[in-house]
C-alpha positions in Angstrom: 94.1 197.1 84.8 90.9 196.2 86.6 90.7 192.9 84.7 94.2 192.0 85.9 93.2 192.5 89.5 90.1 190.4 89.0 92.2 187.6 87.4 94.7 187.7 90.3 91.9 187.5 92.8 90.3 184.5 91.2 93.7 182.8 90.9 94.3 183.2 94.6 90.9 181.8 95.5 91.5 178.8 93.2 95.0 178.1 94.6 93.6 178.3 98.1 90.8 175.9 97.3 93.1 173.3 95.7 95.4 173.5 98.7 92.6 172.7 101.1 91.4 169.7 98.9 95.0 168.4 98.8 95.4 168.6 102.6 92.2 166.6 103.3 92.7 164.0 100.6 93.2 160.5 101.8 96.7 159.1 101.0 96.8 156.8 97.9 97.9 153.8 100.0 94.8 154.0 102.2 92.1 154.5 99.6 91.6 150.8 98.6 92.2 149.1 101.9 89.7 146.4 103.0 88.4 146.4 106.5 91.0 143.9 107.8 93.9 146.0 106.3 92.3 149.2 107.6 92.0 147.7 111.1 95.7 146.9 111.0 96.5 150.6 110.2 94.6 151.5 113.4 96.7 149.0 115.4 99.9 150.4 113.9 98.8 154.0 114.7 98.1 152.9 118.3 101.3 151.0 118.7 103.2 154.0 117.3 101.5 156.4 119.8 99.3 158.2 117.3 96.2 157.5 119.3 94.0 160.1 117.6 94.4 158.4 114.2 93.9 154.9 115.7 90.7 156.2 117.3 89.4 157.4 114.0 90.1 154.1 112.3 88.4 152.1 115.1 85.4 154.4 115.2 84.9 154.1 111.4 85.1 150.3 111.6 82.8 150.2 114.7 80.1 151.9 112.6 80.3 148.8 110.3 80.0 146.4 113.3 83.6 145.4 113.5 83.9 143.5 116.9 87.5 144.3 117.6 87.0 148.0 116.9 84.0 148.1 119.2 86.0 146.5 121.9 88.9 149.0 121.4 86.5 151.9 121.5 85.0 150.8 124.8 88.6 150.9 126.3 89.7 154.1 124.6 86.6 156.0 125.8 87.1 154.6 129.3 90.7 155.6 129.6 90.5 158.8 127.5 93.0 157.5 124.9 92.8 159.3 121.5 89.6 161.0 122.6 88.1 162.7 125.6 87.3 160.3 128.5 83.6 159.6 128.4 82.1 156.9 130.7 78.7 157.1 128.9 80.1 156.2 125.6 82.4 153.7 127.1 79.4 152.0 128.6 77.5 152.1 125.3 80.4 150.4 123.5 81.0 148.0 126.3 77.4 146.8 126.1 77.7 146.4 122.3 80.9 144.5 122.9 79.2 142.2 125.4 76.5 141.4 122.9 79.3 140.2 120.6 80.1 137.6 123.2 83.2 139.3 124.8 83.4 138.2 128.4 85.9 140.9 129.3 83.3 143.5 128.4 80.6 141.8 130.5 82.9 142.0 133.5 83.8 145.6 132.8 80.1 146.8 133.0 80.2 146.7 136.8 83.3 148.9 136.8 81.8 151.5 134.5 78.6 151.5 136.5 80.5 152.7 139.5 81.4 155.8 137.5 77.8 156.8 136.7 74.7 157.7 138.5 72.0 155.0 138.4 69.7 157.2 136.3 72.4 157.9 133.8 73.3 154.2 133.7 69.7 153.2 132.8 69.4 156.1 130.3 72.4 154.8 128.3 70.9 151.3 128.3 67.9 152.6 126.4 70.2 153.5 123.5 71.2 149.8 122.9 67.8 148.4 121.8 67.2 151.4 119.6 70.5 150.8 117.8 69.8 147.1 117.3 66.2 147.7 116.1 67.4 150.3 113.6 70.1 147.9 112.3 67.5 145.2 111.9 65.0 147.4 110.1 67.4 149.5 108.0 70.0 146.9 107.1 67.9 143.7 107.5 70.5 142.5 110.0 68.9 139.4 111.5 71.8 139.0 114.0 70.6 142.3 115.6 67.2 140.7 116.2 69.0 137.8 117.9 71.0 140.3 120.0 67.8 142.0 121.1 66.5 138.7 122.4 69.8 138.2 124.4 69.8 141.8 125.5 66.4 141.6 127.1 67.1 138.1 128.6 70.6 138.5 130.1 72.2 142.0 129.8 69.7 144.8 130.1 69.4 146.5 133.5 65.7 145.9 133.1 65.2 142.3 132.1 62.1 141.7 130.0 61.4 138.1 129.1 58.4 139.0 126.9 60.5 141.3 124.7 63.3 138.6 124.7 60.8 136.0 123.5 59.6 138.4 120.8 63.0 139.1 119.3 64.2 135.5 119.6 61.1 134.5 117.7 61.8 137.1 115.0 65.4 136.0 114.7 64.5 132.3 114.4 61.9 133.0 111.7 64.6 135.0 109.9 67.0 132.0 109.9 69.0 132.4 113.1 68.2 128.9 114.3 70.7 129.0 117.2 68.1 131.2 118.9 65.5 128.4 119.0 66.6 126.9 122.3 66.8 130.4 123.9 63.3 131.3 122.6 61.9 128.0 124.1 63.8 128.6 127.3 62.4 132.1 127.8 58.8 130.9 126.8 58.7 128.9 130.0 58.8 132.1 132.0 55.8 133.7 130.3 52.1 133.1 130.6 50.6 131.0 127.8 48.0 133.6 127.0 50.7 136.3 126.7 52.8 134.1 124.4 50.0 134.0 121.8 49.9 137.8 121.7 53.7 138.0 121.4 53.7 135.5 118.6 51.3 137.6 116.6 53.5 140.7 117.2 56.6 138.7 116.1 54.8 137.6 113.0 53.9 141.2 112.2 57.5 142.3 112.6 58.9 139.5 110.6 56.3 139.8 107.8 56.8 143.5 107.5 60.6 143.1 107.3 60.4 140.2 104.8 58.1 141.8 102.3 58.8 145.5 102.7 62.6 145.5 103.3 64.5 144.6 100.1 68.0 144.9 101.6 69.8 141.6 102.1 71.2 141.1 105.6 74.7 140.0 106.4 75.5 136.3 106.4 75.8 134.8 109.9 
């Protein structure tokens, strides 16, 4: 009799476990979607009013650098659609969106700034170069080095031409040749002696990434 109770107990646990697994399993028609198809499901969820599902799709794609998903997140966080309204996160994604060349996001930064204290605004800005540097180092993403140059030259609340020159130099060495004119433009705003120091630092960064980072970066 005791063995029967033990068997029933184990059976109940097993059935409960398989039920949980079944509930969280991704539908078969979504398992093999590429990023473009997956993005379309996010748009369909949004158009159908299922904002939570669309937010999840766009968030997942934003982690892979999808430009449209990043733009959508900047708006969804600002309006509180599919997620809790969060001006800090909206600002973060709006800045990332701006670095992708989206002019709407550049204009929107002023609007979001009005929603935050100056100290908080600057604090969020420090997250952007960290994200870009990590992407460059961890994923060998040379475009992130270019974005760092542009960030420090044009977008950051605290413009820094020396850091801009540094990262433009790294990106040019890594093959992003469109940064060459920008690098030379910024160099005119820096003392000659300082440029030599920055060039050495840029060479150290580039050399370390080239010989000690085996991951291949995304194609431009």
